[in-house]
N, C-alpha and C positions, 0 to 999 in steps of 0.2 A: 583595664577597668579588670579584676582579679574575681572570680568568681569560684567560691568549693563544690568540691561537686559530689561527695558526699560517703559520710565518717566520719567520725571522729579525730582527731588526729593533735596529740598532745605537744607541745614544744620540746619534751622529754625525747622524741622520738628523733630529734637531732641529733641528741648527742649519742657519744659511744656510751660505753660502761665508763669506763673509766675516765673520761674526763668532760669537760663542754667543750661543743665547738664555740671559735670563738667567731666573731663574726663577719669579723675579716677573710674567714674560708667560704660562707656560703658563698652559691652560685644560681645564678635564674636554673636552671636545668634542673637543683636538688632539691630545691625551695617546692620548683613543679610539680616534678615525682614526691615529695615530702608531705606535702600537703596536698598533693592529686589536686592542682587549679588548673584550670583550663582557662587560656586568653583571650580574651575577648576583643580583637584590635580595629574590630570592620563600626564602632558606633564614633560619632563625633562626639566629644567628650565636651569640645570647648565651643562650639559651635554660637553658644547666647553669651559668651566673655564677650565685657567690650576691650577695646585694645585703651591702656593707659602708654601713656606717650614719657622716656625716662623724665629725667629731674636738670635740674641742669649740670647739679655736680655728678652725676652717673657719665651724663654727656662729657661733662672734663672727664672727669676718671676714663672713659673710655680713650676719647682724644689722646692722652697720656698715658695710655699704659696697653693699646691696642699693638704698636708699633715695638712696644721692648716684650713684650708677646711675640710675636714675630722674630725677634732676632732669639728671643731667648727658645722657642721650643720646646716647651718640654709640659707638660700634663699638670706640674704643680704649678709652673708658672700662669697656665689657663685659670689653673683653679685661684691661685691665691688674686691675681688682677681683673679677672674675669669674672669667674660665678660668684666669688664672695661679694664682690661689690653689688654687684646682681641681687645676688639673697639679701643683703643687705636695705638692698632698694626696696625690697619686696615686703623687708618684715619693717620699715618707717612708714610704708605706704598701710598696711594691717598695723598702725598705730603701737608697736611693737607688743603688742597679744601672739605671735608665734616665737620659736625657741629654734636657734640652727646649734645642731650640733655638729662640730669641726676637728675629728680625730679621736672623737669620744669612741669608745669600748663597749659594747653592749652583750658582753655575758653575759650567759647564766649560769649559773649555778645547775647541777642537777638536781633533779625534780626529787624530793624526798616523799 
């Protein structure tokens, strides 16, 4: 959970005067500093969440993809063959009411 400590920091504070900062260059340390965030890590956020079993389809995907992911052993393979199928399963579980953004950049123009 993130909590803002005090003061207002606009998104423009993350940009240089010359060009916007691309989303891909954000890092946790910079975000914590720029937005004056405190991380609260000792809360059980998911204590009341019920376990959901994976669908037969997701089990099939895992059985076919896990050996391949282990053999390829790259972050890209893990994302494409394990993480994305799980995200699609979550989307399906929530009846397609959520969106998945893969490879989308969220660059913002300088504040005017």
